[in-house]
Kinemage of the C-alpha trace (Angstrom):
@kinemage 1
@onewidth
@group {chain A} dominant
@subgroup {mainchain}
@vectorlist {calphas} color= white
{ca met a 1} P 44.333 96.914 -2.016
{ca leu a 2} L 44.237 95.831 1.576
{ca val a 3} L 43.387 92.219 2.471
{ca ser a 4} L 41.384 91.884 5.622
{ca met a 5} L 42.917 89.464 8.105
{ca gly a 6} L 40.632 88.286 10.853
{ca val a 7} L 42.177 88.351 14.267
{ca gly a 8} L 40.901 86.391 17.181
{ca cys a 9} L 41.004 87.219 20.811
{ca gly a 10} L 44.382 85.684 21.142
{ca gly a 11} L 45.746 87.975 18.477
{ca gly a 12} L 46.475 85.072 15.995
{ca pro a 13} L 44.795 84.424 12.668
{ca ser a 14} L 41.141 83.427 12.872
{ca pro a 15} L 40.427 79.751 12.061
{ca gln a 16} L 37.745 81.062 9.738
{ca gly a 17} L 38.831 80.868 6.088
{ca gly a 18} L 41.426 78.193 6.778
{ca glu a 19} L 41.565 74.765 5.074
{ca arg a 20} L 38.581 72.695 6.011
{ca gln a 21} L 37.239 75.601 8.042
{ca pro a 22} L 34.101 77.612 7.429
{ca cys a 23} L 34.347 80.229 4.663
{ca phe a 24} L 34.362 83.956 5.423
{ca pro a 25} L 30.917 85.539 5.425
{ca asn a 26} L 31.573 86.953 2.000
{ca gly a 27} L 32.149 83.418 0.589
{ca thr a 28} L 35.937 83.687 0.377
{ca cys a 29} L 38.802 81.842 2.034
{ca asn a 30} L 42.456 82.376 2.745
{ca ile a 31} L 44.812 82.522 -0.219
{ca gly a 32} L 45.034 79.228 -2.154
{ca leu a 33} L 41.715 77.928 -0.825
{ca thr a 34} L 38.307 77.884 -2.394
{ca cys a 35} L 34.952 78.020 -0.669
{ca ala a 36} L 32.907 74.948 -1.550
{ca ser a 37} L 29.615 74.273 0.163
{ca gly a 38} L 30.569 76.674 2.979
{ca val a 39} L 33.881 74.935 3.665
{ca cys a 40} L 37.330 76.054 2.537
{ca val a 41} L 39.142 73.452 0.483
{ca asp a 42} L 42.357 73.265 -1.525
{ca leu a 43} L 41.105 72.255 -4.987
{ca gly a 44} L 44.484 72.070 -6.484
{ca gly a 45} L 45.865 69.745 -3.870
{ca gly a 46} L 42.546 67.849 -3.844
{ca gly a 47} L 42.935 66.844 -7.440
{ca thr a 48} L 46.241 65.343 -6.653
{ca gly a 49} L 44.752 63.893 -3.557
{ca gly a 50} L 42.148 62.360 -5.739
{ca ala a 51} L 44.819 60.495 -7.544
{ca gly a 52} L 46.124 59.421 -4.225
{ca gly a 53} L 42.678 58.289 -3.464
{ca met a 54} L 42.912 55.899 -6.354
{ca ala a 55} L 45.994 54.505 -4.821
{ca gly a 56} L 43.970 54.144 -1.705
{ca thr a 57} L 41.605 52.045 -3.717
{ca met a 58} L 44.518 49.752 -4.328
{ca gly a 59} L 45.042 49.211 -0.644
{ca ala a 60} L 43.187 49.356 2.566
{ca ala a 61} L 42.519 53.069 2.245
{ca gly a 62} L 38.976 52.126 2.937
{ca thr a 63} L 40.215 50.646 6.171
{ca ser a 64} L 41.760 54.011 6.988
{ca gly a 65} L 38.309 55.245 6.404
{ca ala a 66} L 37.395 53.163 9.371
{ca ala a 67} L 39.401 55.635 11.378
{ca gly a 68} L 37.105 58.200 9.949
{ca ser a 69} L 34.421 56.339 11.735
{ca ala a 70} L 35.395 58.521 14.630
{ca gly a 71} L 32.681 60.842 13.565
{ca ile a 72} L 34.366 63.569 11.559
{ca ala a 73} L 34.388 60.894 8.963
{ca gly a 74} L 30.739 61.642 8.665
{ca thr a 75} L 31.638 65.165 7.800
{ca thr a 76} L 34.203 63.735 5.498
{ca gly a 77} L 31.359 61.956 3.950
{ca ile a 78} L 30.050 65.312 2.963
{ca ala a 79} L 33.407 65.823 1.383
{ca gly a 80} L 32.696 62.594 -0.352
{ca thr a 81} L 29.805 64.363 -1.902
{ca thr a 82} L 32.373 66.690 -3.262
{ca gly a 83} L 34.066 63.656 -4.566
{ca ile a 84} L 31.081 63.213 -6.785
{ca gly a 85} L 32.472 66.090 -8.692
{ca gly a 86} L 35.832 64.411 -9.014
{ca thr a 87} L 37.340 61.102 -9.961
{ca thr a 88} L 37.509 60.311 -6.306
{ca gly a 89} L 33.770 60.253 -6.310
{ca val a 90} L 33.952 57.600 -8.951
{ca gly a 91} L 36.076 55.717 -6.503
{ca gly a 92} L 33.220 56.048 -4.085
{ca val a 93} L 30.958 54.538 -6.690
{ca ser a 94} L 33.395 51.693 -6.813
{ca gly a 95} L 32.687 51.364 -3.161
{ca thr a 96} L 29.070 51.006 -4.026
{ca ala a 97} L 30.183 48.406 -6.464
{ca gly a 98} L 31.491 46.715 -3.423
{ca thr a 99} L 27.922 46.760 -2.298
{ca thr a 100} L 27.355 44.861 -5.457
{ca gly a 101} L 29.200 42.335 -3.456
{ca val a 102} L 25.832 42.198 -1.799
{ca gly a 103} L 25.146 41.038 -5.243
{ca gly a 104} L 26.518 38.002 -3.574
{ca ser a 105} L 22.916 37.975 -2.560
{ca ser a 106} L 22.552 37.325 -6.213
{ca gly a 107} L 24.174 34.234 -5.008
{ca thr a 108} L 20.740 33.798 -3.528
{ca ala a 109} L 19.790 33.690 -7.112
{ca gly a 110} L 22.069 30.735 -6.904
{ca thr a 111} L 19.332 29.449 -4.606
{ca val a 112} L 17.324 29.494 -7.747
{ca gly a 113} L 19.689 26.717 -8.503
{ca gln a 114} L 17.316 24.904 -6.152
{ca gly a 115} L 15.233 24.745 -9.196
{ca gly a 116} L 17.442 21.782 -9.761
{ca val a 117} L 15.804 20.315 -6.671
{ca ser a 118} L 12.513 20.549 -8.390
{ca gly a 119} L 14.201 18.290 -10.836
{ca gln a 120} L 13.734 15.819 -8.002
{ca gly a 121} L 10.104 15.865 -8.922
{ca gly a 122} L 11.176 13.317 -11.463
{ca gly a 123} L 11.793 10.923 -8.564
{ca ile a 124} L 14.621 8.501 -8.273
{ca ser a 125} L 15.206 7.221 -11.771
{ca cys a 126} L 11.611 7.234 -12.952
{ca gly a 127} L 12.086 3.976 -14.724
{ca ser a 128} L 10.272 0.718 -13.971
{ca val a 129} L 10.878 -1.703 -11.138
{ca glu a 130} L 9.929 -5.370 -11.433
{ca arg a 131} L 8.819 -7.511 -8.515
{ca pro a 132} L 7.862 -11.217 -8.582
{ca ser a 133} L 4.300 -12.162 -7.719
{ca ser a 134} L 3.186 -15.308 -5.924
{ca asn a 135} L 0.120 -17.383 -6.576
{ca leu a 136} L -2.305 -17.095 -3.663
{ca ala a 137} L -3.383 -20.467 -2.282
{ca pro a 138} L -7.137 -20.910 -1.857
{ca asp a 139} L -8.665 -20.875 1.624
{ca ile a 140} L -11.005 -23.882 1.801
{ca leu a 141} L -13.234 -24.472 4.806
{ca leu a 142} L -14.585 -28.009 5.099
{ca val a 143} L -18.066 -27.851 6.600
{ca gln a 144} L -18.582 -31.432 7.686
{ca asp a 145} L -21.927 -32.952 8.679
{ca ala a 146} L -21.648 -34.516 12.143
{ca ser a 147} L -25.298 -35.492 12.469
{ca gly a 148} L -26.432 -38.759 13.987
{ca ser a 149} L -27.276 -40.159 10.546
{ca met a 150} L -23.541 -40.169 9.737
{ca asn a 151} L -23.468 -43.322 11.925
{ca glu a 152} L -25.553 -45.117 9.299
{ca asp a 153} L -23.928 -46.994 6.449
{ca ala a 154} L -23.429 -45.664 2.915
{ca met a 155} L -26.937 -46.827 1.938
{ca asn a 156} L -28.472 -44.909 4.860
{ca met a 157} L -29.131 -48.135 6.730
{ca ala a 158} L -28.886 -48.024 10.515
{ca cys a 159} L -26.839 -50.560 12.435
{ca asn a 160} L -27.533 -51.826 15.931
{ca gly a 161} L -25.327 -49.675 18.153
{ca gly a 162} L -24.056 -47.712 15.148
{ca cys a 163} L -22.241 -48.895 12.060
{ca gly a 164} L -18.809 -47.987 13.420
{ca ala a 165} L -16.066 -48.716 10.894
{ca ser a 166} L -18.627 -49.074 8.069
{ca ser a 167} L -20.462 -45.852 8.922
{ca lys a 168} L -20.526 -42.884 6.596
{ca trp a 169} L -18.424 -40.996 9.132
{ca ala a 170} L -15.750 -43.718 9.097
{ca leu a 171} L -15.738 -43.787 5.298
{ca met a 172} L -15.546 -40.021 4.817
{ca thr a 173} L -13.107 -38.785 7.423
{ca pro a 174} L -10.067 -40.761 6.150
{ca ala a 175} L -10.539 -39.119 2.750
{ca ile a 176} L -10.384 -35.697 4.387
{ca thr a 177} L -7.152 -36.393 6.265
{ca gln a 178} L -5.614 -38.028 3.182
{ca val a 179} L -6.334 -35.214 0.734
{ca val a 180} L -5.519 -32.461 3.221
{ca ala a 181} L -2.139 -34.078 3.914
{ca gln a 182} L -1.435 -34.264 0.166
{ca thr a 183} L -2.383 -30.658 -0.546
{ca glu a 184} L -1.621 -28.743 2.656
{ca thr a 185} L 1.203 -26.771 1.015
{ca ala a 186} L -1.018 -25.677 -1.877
{ca val a 187} L -4.282 -25.128 0.033
{ca asn a 188} L -5.042 -23.379 3.306
{ca trp a 189} L -7.507 -25.786 4.924
{ca gly a 190} L -9.926 -25.287 7.795
{ca leu a 191} L -12.640 -27.445 9.358
{ca lys a 192} L -16.050 -26.861 10.910
{ca phe a 193} L -18.439 -29.520 12.189
{ca phe a 194} L -22.197 -29.112 12.400
{ca ala a 195} L -23.779 -29.159 14.858
{ca asp a 196} L -20.967 -28.010 17.134
{ca met a 197} L -22.576 -26.225 20.066
{ca gly a 198} L -25.059 -27.107 22.790
{ca ser a 199} L -28.223 -28.678 21.426
{ca ser a 200} L -28.575 -30.891 18.372
{ca cys a 201} L -29.230 -27.811 16.250
{ca gly a 202} L -26.590 -25.634 17.858
{ca val a 203} L -24.016 -24.003 15.590
{ca ala a 204} L -21.347 -21.630 16.878
{ca pro a 205} L -21.813 -18.498 14.735
{ca asn a 206} L -18.152 -17.580 14.257
{ca thr a 207} L -16.150 -20.527 15.549
{ca val a 208} L -14.510 -23.384 13.690
{ca ala a 209} L -12.863 -26.589 14.848
{ca val a 210} L -9.692 -25.744 12.906
{ca gly a 211} L -8.922 -22.298 11.565
{ca ile a 212} L -7.783 -21.684 7.996
{ca ala a 213} L -4.011 -22.074 7.706
{ca ala a 214} L -1.275 -23.693 5.664
{ca ser a 215} L 0.138 -27.105 6.657
{ca asn a 216} L -2.947 -27.950 8.693
{ca ala a 217} L -3.177 -31.729 8.124
{ca ala a 218} L -2.094 -32.815 11.597
{ca val a 219} L -4.395 -30.348 13.344
{ca ile a 220} L -7.378 -31.411 11.231
{ca met a 221} L -6.651 -35.081 11.874
{ca thr a 222} L -6.630 -34.387 15.618
{ca ala a 223} L -9.946 -32.510 15.426
{ca ile a 224} L -11.594 -35.384 13.534
{ca ala a 225} L -10.270 -37.908 16.039
{ca gly a 226} L -11.778 -35.805 18.805
{ca arg a 227} L -15.227 -36.079 17.210
{ca thr a 228} L -14.919 -39.856 16.529
{ca asp a 229} L -16.197 -42.441 19.020
{ca ala a 230} L -14.510 -45.674 20.030
{ca leu a 231} L -16.265 -47.659 17.292
{ca gly a 232} L -15.203 -45.295 14.530
{ca gly a 233} L -18.516 -43.470 14.153
{ca val a 234} L -19.332 -39.837 14.956
{ca ala a 235} L -19.543 -38.894 18.619
{ca asn a 236} L -22.388 -36.707 19.834
{ca gly a 237} L -24.331 -37.040 16.601
{ca ser a 238} L -26.691 -34.127 16.065
{ca ser a 239} L -29.430 -32.955 13.737
{ca thr a 240} L -28.553 -31.383 10.338
{ca pro a 241} L -28.528 -27.561 10.784
{ca thr a 242} L -27.142 -26.887 7.303
{ca arg a 243} L -28.454 -23.322 7.049
{ca ala a 244} L -26.833 -22.230 10.316
{ca ala a 245} L -23.568 -24.003 9.433
{ca glu a 246} L -23.311 -22.324 6.025
{ca asn a 247} L -24.054 -18.916 7.520
{ca ala a 248} L -21.465 -19.435 10.253
{ca ala a 249} L -18.866 -20.495 7.661
{ca val a 250} L -19.445 -17.296 5.695
{ca thr a 251} L -19.172 -15.185 8.840
{ca tyr a 252} L -15.860 -16.811 9.678
{ca leu a 253} L -14.374 -16.570 6.172
{ca thr a 254} L -15.390 -12.962 5.573
{ca gly a 255} L -13.702 -12.098 8.864
{ca leu a 256} L -10.335 -13.190 7.472
{ca thr a 257} L -8.206 -10.310 6.213
{ca thr a 258} L -6.098 -12.279 3.723
{ca pro a 259} L -6.675 -11.665 -0.005
{ca asn a 260} L -6.714 -15.408 -0.784
{ca pro a 261} L -9.780 -16.727 -2.657
{ca lys a 262} L -12.192 -18.460 -0.308
{ca phe a 263} L -14.341 -21.588 -0.787
{ca ile a 264} L -16.630 -23.824 1.235
{ca val a 265} L -16.823 -27.595 0.800
{ca leu a 266} L -20.164 -28.632 2.265
{ca ala a 267} L -20.158 -32.382 2.917
{ca thr a 268} L -23.498 -33.675 4.168
{ca asp a 269} L -25.477 -36.876 4.059
{ca gly a 270} L -29.036 -35.727 4.189
{ca gln a 271} L -31.867 -33.319 4.027
{ca pro a 272} L -31.399 -30.103 6.047
{ca asn a 273} L -33.496 -29.579 9.153
{ca cys a 274} L -33.412 -27.208 12.139
{ca pro a 275} L -35.347 -24.341 10.490
{ca ala a 276} L -35.172 -20.821 11.916
{ca ser a 277} L -38.514 -21.386 13.603
{ca gly a 278} L -40.845 -24.287 14.287
{ca asn a 279} L -40.076 -27.910 14.951
{ca thr a 280} L -36.370 -28.690 14.719
{ca thr a 281} L -37.082 -31.871 12.748
{ca asn a 282} L -38.872 -29.978 9.989
{ca asp a 283} L -37.296 -29.668 6.556
{ca asp a 284} L -35.151 -26.545 6.114
{ca thr a 285} L -34.182 -26.944 2.455
{ca pro a 286} L -35.296 -23.377 1.516
{ca gly a 287} L -33.209 -21.930 4.359
{ca ala a 288} L -30.135 -23.992 3.436
{ca val a 289} L -30.387 -23.050 -0.255
{ca ala a 290} L -30.784 -19.376 0.667
{ca ala a 291} L -27.669 -19.571 2.865
{ca val a 292} L -25.614 -21.041 0.006
{ca thr a 293} L -26.922 -18.302 -2.302
{ca ala a 294} L -25.922 -15.632 0.224
{ca ala a 295} L -22.452 -17.159 0.513
{ca arg a 296} L -21.938 -16.933 -3.220
{ca ser a 297} L -23.155 -13.327 -3.204
{ca ala a 298} L -20.504 -12.634 -0.572
{ca gly a 299} L -17.880 -13.978 -3.005
{ca ile a 300} L -17.585 -17.418 -1.414
{ca pro a 301} L -18.601 -20.328 -3.684
{ca thr a 302} L -19.734 -23.631 -2.176
{ca phe a 303} L -18.873 -27.104 -3.481
{ca val a 304} L -21.602 -29.519 -2.398
{ca val a 305} L -20.703 -33.156 -1.709
{ca gly a 306} L -23.515 -35.605 -0.974
{ca ile a 307} L -22.585 -38.558 1.215
{ca ser a 308} L -25.791 -40.387 0.467
{ca pro a 309} L -27.444 -42.556 -2.178
{ca gly a 310} L -29.494 -40.564 -4.663
{ca gly a 311} L -33.202 -39.982 -4.792
{ca gly a 312} L -35.895 -38.262 -2.810
{ca ala a 313} L -36.034 -34.912 -1.065
{ca ala a 314} L -32.407 -35.098 0.064
{ca glu a 315} L -31.137 -35.302 -3.535
{ca leu a 316} L -33.353 -32.393 -4.541
{ca ala a 317} L -31.953 -30.272 -1.718
{ca leu a 318} L -28.358 -31.203 -2.562
{ca asn a 319} L -28.852 -30.382 -6.262
{ca met a 320} L -30.346 -26.967 -5.501
{ca met a 321} L -27.525 -26.099 -3.120
{ca ala a 322} L -24.930 -27.239 -5.673
{ca val a 323} L -26.357 -24.993 -8.378
{ca glu a 324} L -26.541 -21.998 -6.034
{ca gly a 325} L -23.034 -22.697 -4.803
{ca gly a 326} L -21.615 -21.851 -8.225
{ca tyr a 327} L -19.730 -25.079 -9.001
{ca pro a 328} L -22.286 -27.735 -9.956
{ca gln a 329} L -21.419 -30.838 -11.912
{ca val a 330} L -22.199 -30.514 -15.601
{ca gly a 331} L -23.440 -33.358 -17.781
{ca gln a 332} L -23.855 -35.732 -14.826
{ca pro a 333} L -26.968 -37.285 -13.234
{ca thr a 334} L -26.609 -34.933 -10.249
{ca gln a 335} L -25.427 -31.373 -9.839
{ca tyr a 336} L -23.818 -32.157 -6.477
{ca tyr a 337} L -20.847 -34.531 -6.141
{ca pro a 338} L -22.124 -37.917 -4.885
{ca val a 339} L -19.755 -40.183 -2.967
{ca ser a 340} L -20.229 -43.491 -1.177
{ca ser a 341} L -16.678 -44.536 -0.316
{ca thr a 342} L -13.394 -43.197 0.944
{ca ala a 343} L -11.835 -43.418 -2.512
{ca glu a 344} L -14.712 -41.556 -4.143
{ca phe a 345} L -14.656 -38.787 -1.569
{ca ala a 346} L -10.873 -38.432 -1.880
{ca ala a 347} L -11.168 -38.230 -5.680
{ca val a 348} L -13.880 -35.571 -5.430
{ca leu a 349} L -11.848 -33.525 -2.971
{ca arg a 350} L -8.860 -33.602 -5.329
{ca thr a 351} L -11.116 -32.482 -8.169
{ca leu a 352} L -12.444 -29.628 -6.093
{ca val a 353} L -8.919 -28.582 -5.123
{ca gly a 354} L -8.047 -28.447 -8.822
{ca met a 355} L -11.139 -26.336 -9.520
{ca ala a 356} L -10.243 -24.014 -6.693
{ca ala a 357} L -6.720 -23.638 -8.053
{ca thr a 358} L -6.471 -19.952 -7.961
{ca cys a 359} L -5.706 -17.490 -10.722
{ca thr a 360} L -5.182 -14.895 -8.027
{ca phe a 361} L -1.712 -13.414 -7.533
{ca ser a 362} L -0.283 -11.069 -4.953
{ca val a 363} L 0.730 -7.474 -5.660
{ca pro a 364} L 3.786 -6.877 -3.455
{ca pro a 365} L 4.380 -3.564 -1.665
{ca pro a 366} L 5.674 -0.748 -3.934
{ca pro a 367} L 9.474 -0.523 -4.114
{ca thr a 368} L 9.495 3.111 -2.918
{ca thr a 369} L 7.702 4.919 -0.118
{ca asp a 370} L 7.873 8.478 -1.469
{ca gly a 371} L 4.810 8.151 -3.683
{ca thr a 372} L 6.707 7.706 -6.936
{ca thr a 373} L 5.473 4.104 -7.229
{ca ser a 374} L 2.183 2.590 -6.113
{ca arg a 375} L 0.001 -0.475 -6.522
{ca gly a 376} L -2.304 1.653 -8.642
{ca asn a 377} L 0.299 2.191 -11.368
{ca ile a 378} L 1.440 -1.253 -12.464
{ca ser a 379} L 1.548 -3.536 -15.459
{ca val a 380} L 1.608 -7.339 -15.457
{ca lys a 381} L 4.032 -9.594 -17.297
{ca val a 382} L 3.369 -13.303 -17.726
{ca asn a 383} L 6.098 -15.830 -18.357
{ca ala a 384} L 5.106 -18.903 -20.309
{ca ala a 385} L 7.386 -21.234 -22.259
{ca ser a 386} L 10.387 -18.974 -21.550
{ca thr a 387} L 8.605 -16.053 -23.195
{ca ala a 388} L 7.556 -12.912 -21.326
{ca ala a 389} L 4.621 -10.841 -22.507
{ca glu a 390} L 2.625 -7.980 -21.050
{ca leu a 391} L -0.929 -8.871 -20.104
{ca pro a 392} L -3.627 -6.230 -20.684
{ca gln a 393} L -5.830 -5.018 -17.870
{ca asp a 394} L -9.008 -6.661 -19.096
{ca ala a 395} L -11.759 -8.585 -17.299
{ca thr a 396} L -12.282 -10.972 -20.217
{ca asn a 397} L -8.794 -11.960 -21.291
{ca gly a 398} L -6.287 -10.198 -19.068
{ca trp a 399} L -6.136 -9.165 -15.434
{ca thr a 400} L -8.091 -7.098 -12.916
{ca tyr a 401} L -7.640 -6.121 -9.278
{ca thr a 402} L -9.499 -8.411 -6.895
{ca asp a 403} L -10.736 -5.474 -4.805
{ca ala a 404} L -10.128 -1.847 -3.910
{ca thr a 405} L -7.104 -2.649 -1.743
{ca met a 406} L -5.127 -3.520 -4.898
{ca thr a 407} L -3.119 -6.077 -2.944
{ca ser a 408} L -3.891 -8.852 -5.423
{ca ile a 409} L -4.932 -9.405 -9.032
{ca val a 410} L -6.873 -12.163 -10.752
{ca leu a 411} L -6.128 -13.455 -14.235
{ca his a 412} L -8.879 -14.108 -16.772
{ca gly a 413} L -9.225 -16.064 -19.991
{ca thr a 414} L -6.160 -17.608 -21.597
{ca ala a 415} L -3.741 -16.622 -18.831
{ca cys a 416} L -5.901 -18.232 -16.134
{ca asn a 417} L -6.234 -21.393 -18.209
{ca gln a 418} L -2.457 -21.492 -18.556
{ca val a 419} L -2.050 -21.181 -14.788
{ca lys a 420} L -4.377 -24.126 -14.183
{ca ala a 421} L -2.639 -26.142 -16.899
{ca gly a 422} L 0.746 -25.384 -15.387
{ca thr a 423} L 2.128 -23.782 -18.551
{ca leu a 424} L 2.226 -20.264 -17.163
{ca thr a 425} L 5.263 -20.420 -14.931
{ca ser a 426} L 5.422 -17.013 -13.256
{ca ile a 427} L 3.898 -13.562 -12.980
{ca thr a 428} L 5.865 -10.325 -12.674
{ca ile a 429} L 4.425 -7.063 -11.366
{ca val a 430} L 6.004 -3.997 -12.986
{ca phe a 431} L 5.849 -0.795 -10.927
{ca his a 432} L 6.058 2.347 -13.055
{ca cys a 433} L 7.531 5.575 -11.727
{ca arg a 434} L 4.939 8.334 -11.367
{ca ile a 435} L 6.424 11.718 -12.255
{ca gln a 436} L 5.238 14.476 -9.935
């Protein structure tokens, strides 16, 4: 049998049918080669080569493959398809396993480890943080009558040229400076005279002689001296515009932004006049009582001190204002606090300071700023007789916030009584962690 040998133009063997060359048209190749997918290959040597391929797996054979990147490597890739038929193909799969190295992207699954970050939702330690609280000193505005009748004596008797050192003004003002000096670290004092502007009925609507502040004794003493004449009586004595003075005091106090409890001490010697309309000498008791009522509705009680002997329309007006002010005397001949001497006025002022002793305590800023603690999530511990106990949030016998700002709390019932008696030594605010 004759074997056909293709001859090219040059007279040599035709490349067709050779290894890695196209097969003959009849699907055959030169001796020892097999036609596979239209290409002549040496299967016998390929098997061995496959084993060599495994060795290539051991080394950088893949890097040699980079040389294949020249382009024929792409064709070689087709041969790789052939590898699917052999073990070498499995090696190729191993290459894909290398792609599993992209499974390193599974390392992104490691990002799921960020789920641990959501563990941060628990906050810092999510325990409790204690902060001390301080008792808030009361703000007390003295609204002092500076009318011309304050130049009369304690029995409302006029003196020729004024009563000077024996006048009601001279008897009352030393008590103010004395008590303020004794209590200026525990009380924030302020002072307003009435009248204090223009005419005898003029009252500055939002101005005081001395603004509310701690350690104010010296400033108040100077203001009083400035309103005292050479004889010791009141200078520029006016009418008695009690209504306007009370309203102005409320305007001033409500304009303060501090959370401290606020009080008015109204010290006056007579019947109110200077009504809103009509003759300025007419009685204005209804207007003055209404102003005291409005002050209390605004959360500002008024202590009423009468620098006058009892009886008549003046006593009636003082009693009504005292009741509406919220702190009347109980079980006494008068509801207001009557005084007729320096010692009596000083004693009354000390009593009023004790009554104004506040059961209000500060709520300090939260210990964290990331929202895990807040003033809205606290408990309160009281320390009395070396024993700490949690106080319930209760308006009858516990604590409540003073307002929506939550910057202070007020104690009620037993705890408040202990504060005023001095047996409750300290308050602790406990901030609780809020888990997200």
